[in-house]
KEZA-682459 format. One record per residue: residue number from 0; x, y, z of N, C-alpha, C, CB in turn. Coordinates in Angstrom, 1 decimal. Each point is the difference from the previous one (the first is absolute). Glycine has a CB too. Example, Ala and Ser with C-alpha at 12.3 -4.5 7.8 and 13.67 -1.06 7.14 Angstrom:
<rs>
R  pos      nu      nv      nw     cau     cav     caw      cu      cv      cw     cbu     cbv     cbw
R    0    13.2    -5.7     7.8    -0.9     1.2     0.0     0.9     1.2     0.0    -1.9    -1.2     1.2
R    1     1.5     2.3    -1.9     0.9     1.1     0.0    -0.8     1.1     0.8     1.2    -0.6    -2.2
</rs>
This chain:
<rs>
R  pos      nu      nv      nw     cau     cav     caw      cu      cv      cw     cbu     cbv     cbw
R    0     0.8    -1.2     0.0    -0.8     1.2     0.0     0.9     1.2     0.0    -1.9    -1.2     1.2
R    1     1.2     2.4    -1.5     0.8     1.3     0.0     0.6     0.2     1.4    -1.6     0.9    -1.8
R    2     0.8    -1.2     2.9     0.5     0.3     1.3     1.2    -0.9     0.3    -2.3     0.6     0.7
R    3     2.4    -1.8    -1.1     1.1    -0.9     0.2     1.2     0.6    -0.8    -1.5    -2.0     0.3
R    4     1.3     2.5    -1.5     1.1     0.6    -0.8     0.6     1.2     0.8    -1.1    -0.8    -2.2
R    5     0.2     1.6     2.7     0.4     1.2     0.8     0.8    -0.4     1.2    -2.0     1.3    -0.8
R    6     1.5    -2.3     1.5     0.7    -0.5     1.2     1.4    -0.5    -0.3    -2.3    -0.6     1.0
R    7     2.3    -0.2    -2.1     1.3    -0.5    -0.5     1.0     1.1    -0.3    -1.2    -2.0    -0.9
R    8     0.7     3.1     0.2     0.9     1.1    -0.4     0.5     0.7     1.3    -1.3     0.3    -2.2
R    9     0.4    -0.1     3.2     0.4     0.6     1.2     1.1    -0.8     0.7    -2.3     1.0     0.2
R   10     2.1    -2.4    -0.2     1.0    -0.8     0.7     1.3     0.1    -0.8    -1.8    -1.6     0.7
R   11     1.8     1.7    -2.0     1.2     0.1    -0.8     0.7     1.3     0.4    -1.0    -1.3    -1.9
R   12     0.2     2.4     2.0     0.5     1.3     0.4     0.7    -0.1     1.4    -1.8     1.1    -1.4
R   13     1.1    -1.7     2.3     0.6    -0.1     1.4     1.2    -0.8     0.1    -2.3     0.3     0.8
R   14     2.4    -1.4    -1.6     1.1    -0.9     0.1     1.3     0.4    -0.7    -1.7    -1.8     0.2
R   15     1.5     2.6    -1.2     1.1     0.3    -0.9     0.6     1.4     0.1    -1.0    -1.6    -1.5
R   16     0.6     2.4     2.4     0.5     1.4     0.2     0.2     0.3     1.4    -1.2     0.7    -2.1
R   17     2.1     0.3     2.3     0.3     0.5     1.4    -1.3     0.7     0.4     2.5     0.2    -0.4
R   18    -2.8    -0.3     1.7    -1.2     0.6     0.5    -0.1     1.5    -0.4     0.0    -1.6     1.9
R   19     1.1     2.4    -1.8    -0.1     1.4    -0.3    -0.5     0.2    -1.4     1.8     0.5     1.6
R   20    -1.3    -1.3    -2.6    -0.4     0.1    -1.4    -1.4    -0.5    -0.2     2.3    -0.4    -0.7
R   21    -2.7    -0.6     1.5    -1.4    -0.5    -0.1    -1.0     1.0     0.5     0.8    -2.3     0.3
R   22    -0.4     3.0     0.7    -0.9     1.1     0.6    -0.2     1.1    -1.1     0.8    -0.5     2.3
R   23     0.2     0.9    -2.9    -0.1     1.0    -1.1    -0.9    -0.5    -1.1     2.3     1.0     0.6
R   24    -2.1    -2.2    -1.0    -0.8    -0.6    -1.1    -1.4    -0.1     0.4     2.0    -1.3    -0.7
R   25    -2.3     0.8     1.9    -1.4    -0.1     0.5    -0.7     1.3     0.0     0.6    -2.0     1.4
R   26     0.1     3.1    -0.9    -0.6     1.3     0.1    -0.3     0.5    -1.4     1.2     0.5     2.1
R   27    -0.3    -0.7    -3.1    -0.1     0.4    -1.3    -1.2    -0.7    -0.7     2.4     0.5    -0.2
R   28    -2.5    -1.8     0.4    -1.1    -0.8    -0.5    -1.4     0.5     0.5     1.5    -2.0    -0.2
R   29    -1.5     2.3     1.5    -1.3     0.6     0.6    -0.3     1.3    -0.7     0.5    -1.1     2.2
R   30     0.5     1.9    -2.4    -0.3     1.3    -0.7    -0.5    -0.2    -1.4     1.8     1.1     1.4
R   31    -1.2    -2.0    -2.1    -0.5    -0.3    -1.4    -1.5    -0.4     0.0     2.4    -0.7    -0.6
R   32    -2.7    -0.3     1.5    -1.4    -0.4     0.1    -0.9     1.1     0.5     0.8    -2.3     0.5
R   33    -0.4     3.1     0.5    -0.8     1.1     0.4    -0.3     1.0    -1.1     1.0    -0.2     2.3
R   34     0.0     0.5    -3.1    -0.2     1.0    -1.1    -1.0    -0.5    -1.0     2.3     0.7     0.2
R   35    -2.3    -2.0    -0.5    -1.0    -0.6    -0.9    -1.4     0.0     0.7     1.7    -1.5    -1.1
R   36    -1.8     1.2     2.4    -1.3    -0.1     0.7    -0.6     1.4     0.1     0.8    -2.0     1.2
R   37     0.1     3.0    -1.0    -0.4     1.4     0.2    -0.3     0.8    -1.3     1.3    -0.1     2.1
R   38    -0.7    -0.4    -3.2    -0.1     0.7    -1.3    -0.3    -1.0    -1.1     1.6     1.8     0.8
R   39    -2.7    -2.5    -0.7    -0.3    -1.1    -0.9     0.0     0.4    -1.5    -1.3    -1.0     1.8
R   40     1.1     2.2    -2.1     0.0     0.3    -1.5     1.3     0.6    -0.5    -2.4     0.4     0.3
R   41     3.4    -0.3     0.6     1.2     0.6    -0.4     1.0    -1.0    -0.5    -0.3     1.8     1.8
R   42     0.5    -1.7    -3.1     0.9    -1.0    -0.7     1.5     0.1     0.5    -1.5     0.1    -2.0
R   43     1.9     1.1     2.4     1.4     0.1     0.4     0.3    -0.8     1.2    -0.1     2.3    -0.9
R   44    -0.8    -2.5     1.8     0.3    -0.8     1.3    -0.1    -1.5    -0.3    -0.8     1.9     1.4
R   45     0.4    -2.3    -2.6    -0.2    -1.4    -0.3     1.2    -0.6    -0.7    -2.4     0.4    -0.1
R   46     3.4     0.4    -0.2     1.1    -0.5    -0.8     1.3     0.5     0.6    -1.4     0.0    -2.0
R   47     2.4    -0.8     2.1     1.3     0.3     0.5     1.1    -0.5    -1.0    -0.8     0.0     2.5
R   48     1.7     0.9    -2.8     1.2    -0.5    -0.8     0.9    -0.8     0.8    -0.2     2.1    -1.4
R   49     0.6    -3.3     0.9     0.9    -0.9     0.7     1.3     0.7     0.2    -1.2    -2.0    -0.9
R   50     1.6     2.9     0.0     1.3     0.7     0.1     0.0     1.3     0.8     0.5    -1.0    -2.2
R   51    -1.7     1.4     2.7    -0.1     1.1     0.9     0.9    -0.2     1.2    -2.4     0.5    -0.7
R   52     3.4     0.4     0.9     1.0    -0.2     1.0    -0.6    -0.4     1.4     1.5     1.6    -1.3
R   53    -2.4    -0.8     1.8    -0.6    -0.2     1.3    -0.7    -1.3     0.1    -0.2     2.5     0.3
R   54    -0.7    -2.8    -1.3    -0.8    -1.2     0.0     0.9    -1.2    -0.1    -1.9     1.2    -1.1
R   55     3.0    -1.1     0.2     0.9    -1.1    -0.1     0.7    -0.3     1.3     0.3     0.6    -2.4
R   56     0.2     0.4     3.0     0.7    -0.2     1.3    -0.9    -0.6     1.1     1.5     1.9    -0.6
R   57    -2.7    -1.4     0.7    -0.9    -0.3     1.1    -0.8    -1.3    -0.2    -0.1     2.4     0.5
R   58    -0.2    -2.7    -1.8    -0.9    -1.1    -0.3     0.6    -1.1    -0.9    -1.9     1.5     0.4
R   59     2.3    -1.0    -1.6     0.5    -0.9    -1.0     1.2    -0.8     0.4    -0.8     1.5    -1.7
R   60     1.7    -0.9     2.5     1.2    -0.7     0.4    -0.2    -0.9     1.2     1.3     1.9    -0.9
R   61    -2.5    -1.9     1.5    -0.3    -0.8     1.1    -0.8    -1.3    -0.4     0.0     2.1     1.5
R   62     0.6    -3.2    -1.4    -0.7    -1.3    -0.4    -1.3    -0.1     0.7     2.3    -1.1    -0.5
R   63    -3.4     1.0    -0.3    -1.3    -0.1     0.6    -0.8     1.3    -0.2     0.9    -1.7     1.7
R   64    -0.2     2.8    -1.8    -0.7     1.3    -0.1    -0.9     0.1    -1.3     1.9     1.0     1.2
R   65    -1.4    -1.3    -2.3    -0.7     0.1    -1.3    -1.1    -1.1     0.0     2.0     0.9    -1.2
R   66    -1.7    -2.1     1.8    -0.9    -1.1     0.1    -1.3     0.4     0.8     2.0    -1.6    -0.1
R   67    -1.9     2.4     1.1    -1.2     0.5     0.7    -0.9     0.7    -0.9     1.3     0.2     2.1
R   68    -0.7     0.7    -2.9    -0.8     0.8    -1.0    -0.6    -0.9    -1.1     1.4     2.0     0.5
R   69    -0.6    -3.0    -1.0    -0.6    -0.9    -1.0    -1.1    -0.8     0.6     2.3    -0.2    -1.1
R   70    -2.2    -0.2     2.4    -1.1    -0.8     0.6    -1.3     0.9     0.2     1.7    -1.3     1.2
R   71    -1.5     2.6    -1.2    -1.2     0.9     0.1    -0.6     0.3    -1.4     1.0     1.0     2.0
R   72    -0.5    -1.6    -3.1    -0.6     0.3    -1.3     0.9     0.8    -0.9    -2.2    -0.2     1.1
R   73     3.3     0.8    -0.6     0.9     0.7    -0.9     0.6    -0.9    -1.0     0.5     1.6     1.9
R   74    -0.1    -1.0    -3.0     0.6    -0.8    -1.1     1.2     0.8    -0.5    -2.3    -1.0    -0.7
R   75     3.3     0.2     0.2     1.1     0.6    -0.6    -0.3     0.4    -1.5     1.6    -1.4     1.5
R   76    -1.1     2.5    -1.9    -0.4     0.5    -1.4     1.1     0.9    -0.5    -2.4    -0.2     0.5
R   77     2.6     0.2    -1.8     1.0     0.9    -0.6    -0.7     1.3    -0.2     1.2    -1.9    -1.2
R   78    -0.5     3.0     1.3    -0.5     1.3    -0.3    -0.3     0.1    -1.5     1.2     1.1     2.0
R   79    -2.3    -0.4    -2.3    -0.4     0.1    -1.5     1.1     1.0    -0.6    -2.5    -0.4     0.5
R   80     2.4     0.5    -1.9     0.9     0.8    -0.7     0.0     1.5     0.6    -0.3    -1.4    -2.1
R   81     1.4     2.1     2.0     0.2     1.3     0.6    -1.1     1.0    -0.4     2.4    -0.5     0.0
R   82    -2.9     0.4    -1.2    -1.0     1.0    -0.4    -1.2     0.0     0.9     0.8    -0.2    -2.3
R   83    -1.1    -1.0     2.9    -1.2    -0.1     0.8     0.3     0.1     1.5    -1.0    -1.5    -1.8
R   84     2.2     1.6     2.1     0.4    -0.1     1.4     1.2     0.9     0.3    -0.9    -2.4     0.1
R   85     1.0     2.8     1.2     1.2     0.8     0.4     1.1    -1.0     0.5    -1.5     2.0     0.6
R   86     1.3    -3.3    -0.8     1.0    -1.0     0.4     0.8    -0.4    -1.2    -1.5    -0.8     1.9
R   87     2.8     0.5    -1.7     0.7    -0.5    -1.1    -0.6    -1.3    -0.6     2.1     1.0     1.0
R   88    -2.1    -1.1    -2.3    -0.7    -1.2    -0.6     0.7    -1.3     0.5    -0.5     1.5    -2.0
R   89    -0.4    -2.4     2.3     0.5    -1.3     0.4     0.4    -0.2     1.5     0.7    -0.2    -2.3
R   90    -0.8     1.3     3.0     0.3     0.0     1.4    -1.0    -0.9     0.8     1.1     2.3    -0.1
R   91    -0.6    -3.1     1.0    -0.9    -0.9     0.7    -0.7     0.7     1.1     1.4    -1.9    -0.6
R   92    -2.7     1.7     0.7    -0.8     0.6     1.1    -0.8    -1.1     0.7    -0.2     2.2    -1.2
R   93    -0.3    -1.9     2.4    -1.0    -0.9     0.6    -1.2     0.8     0.2     1.8    -1.3     1.3
R   94    -2.9     0.7    -1.8    -1.3     0.8    -0.2    -1.2    -0.8     0.6     1.0     1.1    -2.1
R   95    -1.9    -0.4     2.7    -1.2    -0.6     0.4    -1.1     0.6    -0.9     0.7    -0.3     2.4
R   96    -1.2    -0.5    -3.3    -1.0     0.4    -0.9    -1.4     0.0     0.7     1.3    -0.9    -2.0
R   97    -2.1     1.9     1.7    -1.3     0.0     0.7    -0.8    -1.3     0.0    -0.1     2.4    -0.6
R   98     0.2    -3.1    -0.6    -0.8    -1.3     0.0     0.6    -1.1     0.8    -0.7     0.7    -2.3
R   99     2.0    -0.5     2.8     0.6    -1.0     0.8    -0.1     0.4     1.5     1.6    -0.5    -1.9
R  100    -2.1     1.7     2.2    -0.1     0.5     1.3    -1.1    -0.7     0.9     1.0     2.2    -0.9
R  101    -0.6    -2.6     2.1    -1.0    -0.5     0.9     0.2     0.9     1.3    -0.1    -2.4    -1.0
R  102    -0.8     3.3     1.3     0.1     0.8     1.1     0.1    -0.8     1.3    -1.3     1.8    -1.1
R  103     0.5    -2.9     1.2     0.1    -0.8     1.2     1.4    -0.7     0.2    -2.5    -0.4    -0.2
R  104     3.1     0.0    -1.0     1.3    -0.6     0.1     1.1     1.0     0.4    -0.8    -1.6    -1.8
R  105     0.6     2.8     1.3     1.0     1.1     0.4    -0.1     0.3     1.4    -0.2     1.0    -2.3
R  106    -1.0    -1.0     2.9    -0.3     0.3     1.4     0.6    -1.1     0.8    -2.1     1.3    -0.5
R  107     1.8    -2.6     0.1     0.5    -1.2     0.7     1.6     0.0     0.1    -2.1    -1.3    -0.7
R  108     2.7     1.7    -0.5     1.4     0.0    -0.1     0.6     1.1     0.9    -0.1    -0.9    -2.3
R  109    -0.6     2.0     2.3     0.5     1.1     0.9    -0.1    -0.4     1.5    -0.8     1.7    -1.7
R  110    -0.2    -2.4     2.0    -0.1    -0.6     1.4     1.1    -1.0     0.3    -2.5     0.4    -0.1
R  111     2.8    -1.2    -0.8     1.0    -1.0     0.2     1.4     0.7     0.1    -1.3    -1.7    -1.3
R  112     1.5     2.7     0.5     1.3     0.7     0.1     0.1     0.7     1.3     0.0     0.4    -2.5
R  113    -1.1     0.2     3.0     0.0     0.7     1.3     0.3    -1.0     1.1    -1.6     1.7    -0.9
R  114     0.9    -2.9     0.9     0.2    -1.0     1.0     1.4    -0.5     0.0    -2.4    -0.7    -0.2
R  115     3.0     0.5    -1.0     1.4    -0.5    -0.2     0.9     1.1     0.6    -0.6    -1.3    -2.1
R  116     0.4     2.5     1.9     0.9     1.1     0.5     0.0     0.0     1.5    -0.5     1.4    -2.0
R  117    -0.7    -1.5     2.6    -0.1     0.0     1.4     0.4    -1.3     0.7    -1.9     1.6    -0.3
R  118     1.4    -2.7    -0.2     0.3    -1.3     0.7     1.4    -0.5    -0.3    -2.4    -0.5    -0.1
R  119     2.8     0.5    -1.2     1.3    -0.6    -0.4     1.2     1.0     0.1    -1.4    -1.5    -1.5
R  120     1.1     2.8     1.3     1.1     0.9    -0.1     0.1     0.9     1.2    -0.2    -0.1    -2.5
R  121    -0.8     0.0     3.4     0.0     0.8     1.2    -0.2     1.5    -0.2     1.6    -1.7     0.9
R  122    -2.3     2.0    -2.0    -0.3     1.5    -0.2    -1.2     0.3     0.8     1.0    -0.1    -2.3
R  123    -1.1     1.4     2.6    -1.3     0.5     0.7    -0.9     0.5    -1.1     1.3     0.5     2.2
R  124    -2.6    -0.4    -1.9    -0.9     0.5    -0.9     0.3     1.5    -0.4    -1.8    -1.5     1.0
R  125     2.5     2.2    -0.1     0.4     1.4    -0.3     1.1     0.0    -1.1    -0.6     0.6     2.4
R  126     1.3    -1.7    -2.6     1.0     0.0    -1.0    -0.5    -0.2    -1.4     1.6    -0.9     1.7
R  127    -2.9     0.5    -1.8    -0.6    -0.4    -1.2    -0.9     1.1    -0.6     0.1    -2.4     0.7
R  128    -0.3     2.5    -2.0    -0.9     1.0    -0.6    -1.4    -0.2     0.5     1.5     0.1    -2.1
R  129    -2.1     1.0     2.4    -1.4     0.0     0.4    -0.9    -0.1    -1.2     0.5     1.3     2.1
R  130    -1.5    -2.1    -2.1    -1.0    -0.1    -1.1    -1.0     1.1     0.2     0.4    -2.5    -0.3
R  131    -0.5     3.4    -0.7    -0.9     1.1     0.1    -1.4    -0.3    -0.6     1.9     1.6    -0.1
</rs>
């Protein structure tokens, strides 16, 4: 099931990274999900360039980070030709298309990330993004 896939991705994240890196990754993933939940019609929050320096450092380079997003319905995709996009042609992105979005799955994943941060990583709720 999708929930098992998310659970597996979180376990991968916890097992393969230093806690400090995992904390940064979890907080970033929560922010990505929050942006989509808070701005459902905004295409900009549904797509991240894999080569974006901050995203790469915080999520892509952490084993399990991208897998959490893929388990939420995100898909890998090449950027369209430059005329249609401000991205370099062929650059790889991770995108959540509206037809693949499940609000309930995004909310469940956010809850799992929060629980993971508090229970497994010893973070306090104050260290985590507040859902508005």
